[in-house]
N, C-alpha and C positions, 0 to 999 in steps of 0.2 A: 504494501499501499502507502509503503513509505514516494518509492521509484516513479510511485504512477504521479502521486502529489508532486515530489524534483522535478515531474518531465512536462508535466503541466503550469509548473510555475519557471520552466526553461526558455518552456514553448512563448511562454506572457510575454517578457522577458527580450527574448531575440524578436518577435513580435511587434516592439516597440519603440519608434525612432530614438537613440543617443538621448538623454536630457528630457527623458516624459515622468521620471519618476523624483527631480529634483523641485523642490521647492519654492512658487516665486517669489523676490526679493521684495522684501517687506510683508511674509506673511506670517502670521502671529498661529497659535495654537487655538487662540479665540475664534481667529476668523475662518479657523478650517473646519470649527467646531461648529461655528456659523452655517457655512455656506453646507454641512452633511446634516444640515436638518432637513427633514419634509419639509415642506409648501404644503402640497400634490400630490395626489399619488402619481406615477412615473410605471413605463414597464421598461424593458429592456427591448433590442429593439435587433432582432434577429432574422435582420432583411427574410430575405425566398426561403429563410432554409425551416425545416419543420422541426424543432424538439419539441422531445418529451414531454408531458402537462408536466411533470415535477423536475422538471431542470429549469423549467419554464418562468416556472411560483419559484423558484430560490433565484432564475436570476431576476427577474421584478422586484423580489426583493430588497436584492442589496440598492438595484436603482431606483424604486423608493427610502427608503430606509438611509441613504446614504453612507452607510456601514462601509465604505470603498473610499470613503474619503479623497471622493476624484480619482483614487487611482487606479489604472488596471488590472482585472481581475479575472480569474482560472476556476470552471465548473467541471469535474473531473465527473463525468456520467457514471459511475463502477459496473450497475449493470446491464450497458452496452458496451461498453470502454472507450470509454470517446471523450475528447475535452471541449471546450470550450471558450476561446481567448475573447473577453471583452474588452473596451477601451478607459477610456473617465466617464463616459455618458451612457455605458451600458451598448454599446453600439459592436455588437458581433465586428470583432474585426479574421474570425475563426475557427475552424475544428477542424480536427482530427483526430482518427482510430488513435491509441497506446494500448500495451501493453502493458497491463498490470497482476502479477503475480507470477507464479510458473504450479506448474501441472504437474502431476508424473509423466515422465518417457522428454522432460525437458533436462536438456545435457546441455554444459559446453564441453565443447571439444581440446584437453589441455596440449599444452604445446611445452614442450621443454628443451630450454638453451641453453647447448654446450660451448661454455666460456672455456674450455681448454683442462678441463679438469680432469689430472693423470698423462697429463703426453706431459713429456718432458721439450727440452724449449733449447738445442744445443748451436 
């Protein structure tokens, strides 16, 4: 599960322009908290995507509550192994399938690198 969350966060960081997470000059915790206070119900913008109801519900909650403080965020749908990445305005930037966890039979090939152990150099 940790790998899936990390993958979603990495996707969010890569999908956003440099400097996106920096606080604007002159902003303070007070103005940020005030901006996060919802003034009216908002909904997340999924564009043409058709997400499941539970994903839409969470995205709408973030958009309405302002809990993201206008920062980008990602939602990982573990049931369907898909991540949704949003910008600070709760507008979908992209979605992708993700690999979560492991199952019986998931094996990695072990690579052994020989560094000349046991060889003599003359």
